[in-house]
C-alpha positions in Angstrom: 16.3 -5.3 34.3 12.6 -4.7 34.9 12.9 -1.5 32.6 14.1 -3.9 29.8 11.5 -6.2 30.2 8.7 -3.9 30.3 10.5 -2.3 27.2 10.3 -5.5 25.4 6.5 -6.2 26.2 5.3 -2.8 25.0 7.5 -3.4 22.0 5.5 -6.8 21.8 2.0 -5.4 22.5 2.8 -2.5 20.1 3.5 -5.4 17.1 0.6 -7.2 18.2 -2.1 -4.2 18.6 -1.2 -3.0 15.0 -1.2 -6.3 13.6 -4.9 -7.2 14.9 -5.8 -3.2 13.5 -4.5 -4.3 10.0 -5.9 -7.5 10.0 -9.6 -5.8 10.3 -8.5 -2.8 7.6 -7.1 -5.2 5.2 -10.4 -7.6 5.3 -12.5 -4.6 5.0 -10.0 -3.5 1.9 -9.9 -6.7 0.0 -14.1 -6.1 0.2 -13.8 -2.7 -1.1 -11.1 -3.7 -3.7 -12.9 -6.3 -5.4 -16.4 -5.0 -5.1 -15.0 -1.5 -6.6 -13.2 -3.2 -9.4 -16.4 -5.1 -10.5 -18.7 -1.9 -9.9 -16.2 -0.1 -12.2 -15.7 -2.4 -14.7 -19.4 -2.9 -15.2 -19.4 1.2 -15.2 -16.9 2.1 -17.5 -15.3 -1.3 -18.7 -11.3 -2.1 -18.0 -10.8 0.8 -21.1 -11.9 3.3 -18.7 -9.3 2.0 -15.9 -6.2 4.0 -16.9 -8.2 7.2 -17.2 -9.2 6.9 -13.2 -5.9 5.8 -12.5 -4.4 9.1 -13.5 -6.8 10.9 -11.5 -6.0 9.0 -8.1 -3.1 11.3 -7.5 -5.4 14.2 -7.5 -7.5 12.9 -4.9 -4.2 11.9 -2.7 -2.7 15.3 -2.6 -5.6 16.6 -1.5 -6.0 13.6 1.2 -2.3 14.0 2.1 -2.7 17.8 2.7 -5.4 16.8 5.1 -3.6 14.6 6.8 -0.2 16.6 7.0 -2.7 19.3 8.8 -4.4 16.9 10.7 -0.9 15.3 12.0 0.2 19.1 12.9 -2.9 20.0 14.5 -4.1 16.3 16.1 -0.6 14.7 16.3 -0.5 10.9 15.5 -2.4 9.3 17.7 -5.8 11.5 16.8 -5.0 11.9 13.4 -5.1 7.6 12.9 -8.1 8.0 14.5 -9.8 10.5 12.5 -8.8 9.0 8.9 -9.9 6.0 10.2 -13.7 7.0 10.5 -13.4 9.2 8.2 -12.2 6.6 5.5 -15.3 4.7 6.6 -17.6 7.7 6.1 -16.7 8.2 3.0 -17.3 4.4 1.7 -20.7 4.2 2.9 -21.6 7.5 1.7 -20.0 5.9 -2.0 -22.4 2.7 -1.2 -25.6 5.1 -1.1 -24.4 7.0 -4.4 -24.0 3.7 -6.0 -27.4 2.5 -5.0 -28.7 6.1 -6.1 -27.4 5.6 -9.7 -24.9 8.6 -9.3 -22.8 8.5 -12.8 -19.4 9.3 -11.3 -20.1 7.2 -8.0 -17.9 4.3 -9.1 -14.9 6.4 -10.2 -14.8 8.2 -6.6 -15.0 4.8 -4.9 -12.3 3.8 -7.0 -10.2 6.9 -6.1 -11.0 6.7 -2.5 -9.8 2.9 -1.9 -6.6 3.7 -3.9 -6.2 6.3 -1.4 -7.4 5.2 1.9 -6.1 1.9 2.4 -1.8 3.4 1.9 -2.8 6.4 4.1 -3.9 4.4 7.0 -1.4 1.3 6.6 1.2 3.8 6.2 0.2 5.8 9.6 0.6 2.1 11.2 4.3 1.7 10.0 5.5 5.2 11.0 4.2 4.1 14.2 5.9 0.7 14.9 9.3 2.5 12.9 9.3 5.1 15.8 8.3 2.2 18.4 10.3 -0.8 17.3 14.5 -1.3 17.3 16.3 -2.3 14.2 16.5 -6.2 15.7 12.9 -6.1 16.9 11.5 -4.7 13.2 13.6 -7.9 11.6 11.9 -10.6 14.0 8.4 -9.0 14.1 7.8 -7.1 10.6 6.9 -10.1 8.8 4.8 -11.8 11.4 2.9 -7.8 11.8 2.5 -8.2 7.7 1.1 -12.0 8.3 -1.4 -11.4 10.4 -2.5 -8.3 8.4 -2.8 -11.0 5.5 -5.1 -13.1 7.6 -7.3 -10.5 7.3 -7.0 -9.7 3.5 -7.1 -13.6 2.9 -10.6 -13.6 5.0 -11.9 -10.6 3.3 -11.1 -12.6 -0.1 -13.1 -15.1 1.0 -16.3 -13.2 2.3 -16.2 -11.5 -1.5 -16.2 -15.2 -2.6 -18.7 -16.7 -0.8 -21.0 -13.1 0.0 -21.2 -11.8 -3.5 -24.1 -13.8 -4.8 -26.1 -14.0 -1.7 -25.9 -10.4 -0.6 -25.3 -8.5 -4.2 -22.1 -6.8 -4.9 -22.5 -3.2 -3.6 -23.9 -4.6 -0.3 -20.2 -5.6 0.5 -19.2 -2.4 0.4 -20.7 -1.9 4.0 -19.1 -4.6 5.3 -15.7 -2.9 4.5 -16.5 0.0 5.7 -17.5 -1.4 9.3 -14.0 -3.3 9.6 -12.8 -0.2 10.0 -14.2 0.7 13.5 -12.6 -2.3 15.2 -9.2 -1.1 13.4 -9.4 2.1 14.6 -9.8 0.8 18.5 -7.0 -1.3 18.2 -4.6 1.3 16.8 -5.8 3.6 19.6 -5.1 1.1 22.5 -1.5 0.3 21.0 -0.9 4.3 20.9 -2.0 4.7 24.5 -0.4 1.6 26.0 3.1 2.5 24.0 2.8 6.5 24.3 2.7 8.6 21.5 6.0 9.6 18.9 6.9 13.4 19.6 8.4 15.7 16.6 12.2 16.0 17.3 13.1 19.9 16.4 14.1 19.2 13.0 11.3 21.0 11.5 9.3 22.3 14.6 11.5 25.9 14.6 11.3 26.4 10.7 7.0 26.0 11.1 7.6 28.1 14.0 9.1 31.2 11.4 6.3 30.5 9.0 7.8 27.6 6.7 4.7 25.9 7.2 5.0 24.4 3.7 8.0 22.3 4.7 6.8 22.1 8.1 3.2 20.2 7.1 4.6 18.0 4.4 8.2 17.6 4.9 9.4 18.6 1.3 12.7 20.3 2.7 14.0 16.8 3.8 14.0 16.0 0.4 16.5 18.7 -0.4 18.7 17.7 2.9 18.4 13.7 2.6 19.2 12.3 -0.8 17.7 8.6 0.2 14.2 9.9 0.6 14.9 10.9 -2.9 16.2 7.3 -4.5 13.7 5.8 -2.2 10.7 8.1 -3.6 12.1 6.4 -7.3 12.0 3.4 -6.0 8.7 3.4 -5.3 7.4 4.9 -8.2 9.5 2.3 -10.3 7.5 -0.7 -8.4 4.0 0.9 -8.9 4.6 1.4 -12.3 5.1 -2.4 -12.7 2.6 -3.1 -10.5 0.3 -1.0 -13.1 1.6 -3.0 -16.0 0.8 -6.1 -14.4 -2.7 -5.3 -12.7 -4.1 -3.7 -16.2 -2.7 -7.0 -18.0 -4.4 -9.4 -15.7 -7.8 -7.0 -15.1 -7.9 -7.0 -19.4 -7.7 -10.8 -20.0 -10.4 -11.4 -16.9 -12.5 -9.0 -18.0 -12.7 -10.9 -21.4 -12.9 -14.0 -20.3 -15.6 -13.3 -17.4 -17.5 -10.5 -18.6 -20.6 -11.2 -16.0 -20.4 -9.0 -12.8 -21.2 -12.2 -10.3 -18.7 -14.8 -12.1 -15.6 -11.6 -12.1 -16.1 -10.9 -8.6 -16.5 -14.6 -7.4 -13.1 -15.2 -9.4 -11.7 -12.1 -8.4 -12.1 -12.9 -4.4 -10.5 -16.2 -4.9 -7.3 -14.8 -6.6 -6.9 -12.1 -4.4 -7.5 -14.7 -1.1 -4.9 -17.1 -2.6 -2.4 -13.9 -3.1 -2.7 -13.2 0.3 -2.4 -16.5 1.6 1.0 -16.7 -0.4 1.9 -13.4 1.2 0.9 -14.4 4.7 3.5 -17.3 3.8 6.2 -14.9 3.0 5.2 -12.8 5.8 5.2 -15.5 8.4 8.5 -17.8 7.2 10.1 -16.4 4.5 10.5 -12.5 5.7 11.8 -13.3 9.0 14.6 -15.8 8.2 15.9 -13.9 5.0 15.9 -10.5 6.9 17.7 -12.3 9.9 20.4 -14.8 8.1 20.4 -12.6 4.6 21.8 -9.3 4.1 19.4 -6.5 3.4 21.3 -5.5 0.0 20.9 -8.7 -1.5 17.2 -9.0 -0.3 16.3 -5.6 -2.0 18.5 -6.5 -5.1 16.8 -9.7 -5.2 13.5 -8.5 -5.9 13.1 -6.8 -9.3 15.5 -9.5 -10.7 12.6 -12.0 -9.6 9.9 -9.7 -11.0 11.8 -9.0 -14.1 11.9 -12.9 -14.6 8.0 -13.1 -14.2 7.4 -10.4 -17.0 9.7 -12.3 -19.1 7.4 -15.6 -18.9 4.3 -13.0 -19.5 5.7 -11.8 -22.7 6.8 -15.6 -23.7 3.0 -17.1 -23.0 0.6 -14.3 -22.1 -2.7 -15.9 -20.6 -4.9 -15.4 -17.9 -2.6 -17.8 -15.7 0.9 -16.1 -16.9 -0.5 -12.4 -16.1 -2.1 -14.2 -12.7 1.2 -15.6 -11.7 3.3 -12.4 -12.5 0.4 -10.3 -10.8 0.8 -12.7 -7.6 4.3 -13.0 -7.6 4.7 -9.0 -7.6 1.8 -8.5 -4.9 2.8 -11.1 -2.6 6.3 -10.4 -2.4 5.5 -6.2 -2.3 3.4 -7.3 0.8 6.1 -9.4 2.8 9.4 -9.3 1.6 10.0 -5.8 -0.1 7.4 -3.8 2.4 9.2 -5.4 5.5 12.8 -4.7 4.4 11.9 -1.1 3.3 10.4 -0.2 6.5 13.9 -0.7 8.2 15.5 2.1 6.1 13.1 4.5 7.9 13.9 3.4 11.5 17.7 5.3 11.6 15.4 8.7 10.8 13.7 11.2 12.9 9.9 11.5 13.4 9.4 14.2 10.6 10.9 11.6 8.3 8.8 8.7 9.6 5.2 10.6 9.9 5.4 13.1 7.3 8.0 12.5 4.6 7.5 8.5 4.8 3.6 9.1 4.0 4.6 11.3 0.8 7.2 8.4 -0.4 4.4 5.8 0.3 1.3 7.2 -0.5 1.7 9.4 -3.2 4.7 7.5 -4.5 2.8 4.4 -4.7 -0.1 5.8 -6.6 1.4 8.6 -8.8 3.6 5.8 -10.0 0.5 4.2 -11.0 -1.4 6.8 -11.9 1.6 8.6 -14.1 2.0 5.4 -15.8 -1.8 5.1 -16.4 -1.8 8.1 -17.7 0.7 7.6 -20.7 -1.1 4.3 -21.5 -4.7 6.4 -21.3 -3.2 8.7 -23.8 -1.4 6.1 -26.1 -4.6 4.4 -26.1 -6.5 7.8 -27.7 -4.0 7.3 -30.2 -5.4 4.0 -31.1 -2.1 2.3 -29.6 -3.5 -1.3 -28.3 -2.1 -2.2 -25.2 -1.6 -6.0 -25.1 -0.5 -8.2 -22.3 3.0 -8.3 -24.1 3.2 -4.9 -24.1 2.5 -4.4 -20.6 5.1 -7.1 -19.5 7.8 -4.8 -21.4 6.9 -2.4 -19.3 7.5 -4.5 -16.6 10.8 -5.3 -17.2 11.8 -1.7 -17.9 10.0 -0.5 -14.4 12.1 -3.4 -12.7 15.5 -2.2 -14.4 14.7 1.1 -12.8 13.8 -0.2 -9.5 17.1 -1.9 -9.7 19.0 1.1 -10.3 17.3 3.4 -7.5 17.3 0.9 -4.6 21.1 0.6 -4.6 22.1 4.4 -3.4 19.1 4.4 -1.1 21.0 1.3 0.8 24.0 3.3 0.8 22.1 6.0 2.3 20.8 4.2 5.0 24.4 2.2 5.7 25.7 5.8 6.4 23.2 6.9 8.6 23.1 3.8 10.7 26.9 3.8 11.2 25.9 7.5 12.4 23.5 6.4 14.7 
């Protein structure tokens, strides 16, 4: 009985510590996200955004390779510590480069901000998926995201109130500083709850010299088809996200061309977005995951986003673009993420720490980068992308999302039954 009580206490402690860590990380990220958007728009305009998005996967591949080597060398605990503090150092370096009028600094900052947040957040989820059981995850995943979103709300409000007072670029230093308490809290979680160890799935292969599979987990995609469908799902969601983001940012740039007013509007918008996500995380996600079948939840999400895109297509404006983008991000941060993470729990350490990073880091950003590259090439061919055209891309992406999640759920159910 005491052993069960200790295990439950460790589970709750793990959830609480990682939630607080994510609170600080997302607070800092909101400072970096809005600020990097504003600095980039000032330097290159919204027309330059598809081109830089197309470069994001290149930066991410390098970051993922470094992460995979660190994971093999240092283990998950110290890898998270090093990548968190390294991200902070990178943001500070970008700040000084921006202040020094280095021409490419805003592009580097944009790529870094796209990569570091998913790399760190997915490491949090890898730890939680290795620590929480399925039943605990259904109850706790939503509130964990909720606490994290409160940090994001705070970050958005700080952007709103401090942009004019401190200056836009200075907020980068605050965003970097927030990584320090995030690193401390995640380190405490690992030290209290223990460090997950690799299964023998890839270790013998690595010992025989198959280090490419061993570090990145590429062989897992050949043996477990669920991972391929999950990757396709993530790519589809990010094509949808890209279309909605470009639509929203384009109309925002047109209506608020001045930097401070745009950054103020952006900070307030993302604070509202994260407040909506927090409501979904604390209330909607725990209730739905407890009382509604997991497949029904996963099927409803692309359908809801398709409806929002239809509304944007029918009446394009800053309001309809903002609502569609807010709906996607709020559902993504709350319900989709908490439901998606359940699919990893029945699997091995290498699936949770290696294949997952490829899917949820590279998949997230490659979907965005690939879509942006195609749009950038079409823009070079003088095709004008209106809000309506972005809405059509979103509708098509929602259809692919729906088609890909079906076999992924079937594979998950088979794995759960075996376990």
